[in-house]
Residue, then its C-alpha position, 0 to 999 in steps of 0.5 A: x561435206x559428210x560428218x564423221x559421226x554415224x547418222x544415229x549417233x548424230x541424232x541422239x547427240x542432237x536430242x541430248x543437246x536440244x534437251x539441255x537447251x530446252x531445259x535451260x529455257x524452261x529454267x529461265x522461264x520458271x525463274x522469270x515467271x514465278x512471282x510475275x505471272x498470277x498463279x504460276x508455280x513449279x509443277x515438279x515438287x522436287x524442283x520446287x524445293x530446289x527453287x528455294x535456293x537459286x544456286x541449287x536450282x541452277x546447279x541441278x540444271x547445269x550438272x544433274x540434267x547434263x549428266x543424266x543426258x550424257x549417261x543416256x547418250x553414252x548408253x544409247x545402244x540400249x533401248x531404255x536409254x534411247x527411250x529416255x532421250x526421246x522422252x526427255x526431249x518430248x517433255x522439255x519440248x512440250x514445256x517450251x511450247x507451253x512457255x512460249x504460249x504463256x509468254x504471249x498470254x501473260x506478256x503484260x505481267x512479264x514485261x511490266 
């Protein structure tokens, strides 16, 4: 059964969806880990301010990030948009691997 979407379109759609999922994992890990893991802090200064209000932080992750990903997907014919999708995916994949590592190393703090 062949998909009706061209291969490149599917790739960039999967990149956008994967990036959003990884972004939400990063958000959950950040909210769950700050205050539980010694020395953990938000590395993004803009998002650190948003964390002062959980609703603002959640809104950012649920509105702004998907809107930016949609825009990059929509303009995927342009090299800069494709680069942006790959870059966002790479950054959030790195953060996901880092979160998984931290869950193993600091599990006694997280699940106490």
